N, C-alpha and C positions, 0 to 999 in steps of 0.2 A: 388319607391314600388308599382304603380299600374300594369307592371307588372308580379312582384312576387305573386299577390294578385288574378290578372287573373287565373296565374299559380294554385296557391290551389283552386280556384273556382272549375276548370279545372277535378283538381285531386280527388277533394270534390264529383263533380258530373259524374263522370265517378266510382268512389267506390259503389256511392248510386244506382243510374239510371242500371248500366252493371252488378254490383255487382262483380267484377274484383280482383282479387289480388292486393298484392303490389308487387307484380316479374312483371305483366301483367302493371299496373301502370307507375312504374318507365319503363318498354321499349318503351310505347305509349308515353310517356311525357317525354323520355331523361333526363330522372334527377336521380337520388340514391334514393334506397329503405329508407334510412334514409329522403331526400326530403318528398316524401311518407307521410310515417306515422309523417313526422310531421304536413302535410296537412291534415289528418286526425283529427288528436286530437287536430286541433287548428286551428280556419278560419283565421287570420291573421298570416302573417309570422312574424317571431322576428328581432326587429329593426336589422341594420347592426352596429357589434362592430368596431367604428374608432382606428387604435392603434393610443398610447401613443409614441412619438416620446424624444427620450434622446439623449442627447449629452456630453456623459458621455466625451470625449477630451477636448471638448469646457467649462464645470464650473470652472476650475480654474482660468477662461481668464472671463465671467462673467461680476463680477465685474467693468476689467477695460475698455472692450465696453462699458460699460452701458454708463460709466463717460466718451467718446468720443463720442457718438449721442448725450448727452443732454451740450456737450462745440456746440456741432454742431448746439443747435437749435438759440446760438446765434450771430454766423458765417454768415460771407457772403455766398452764393449763391455755387461759386466759391471754397471757401476753406472750404468744407464740407470734411466728410470722403467718401472714396469711399470704398466697400470692400479688392477691392484691396491696398489700407491705411491702411486700421488695420488691411491688416494680413500682412504689410511689419511691422509697429508699433511692432506687437504683438512677431514677426521673432526677433527683437533686440532685446526680451528675450530669454536667453539662452534654457530655456524650449519648448519652443515655433518653434525651427527649422524643418521644413521639414512636421506641421502639414498641413490640408486641411479644417479646421474647421471651418473658418471665415464664409460662407455661411446659415452655419446650425444657428445661429443664431440667433434668431427672437427677434421682442424689445421690450418687452413689460410691 
């Protein structure tokens, strides 16, 4: 966030000292006019939004995958499930054929 904060500070300084227009500030700093307006309205840039990731294809299978991973906690190292083995076990179910969702699941 340091670079963006410095950019906001430079924009605010140029607006105050040189009394440049929003369009000129945008051109000089290589940003959109909306960014210039944002910098003039508040000293700190807003926090970046992190997208919420969803895996709708995976939802019906999460319980089965979690069950496999719980079993793996007590299994010997060489017998634990890999992503390929999880997919193979899920592919045995008729509705999972051709799906490529096994790597999207995070064990929470």
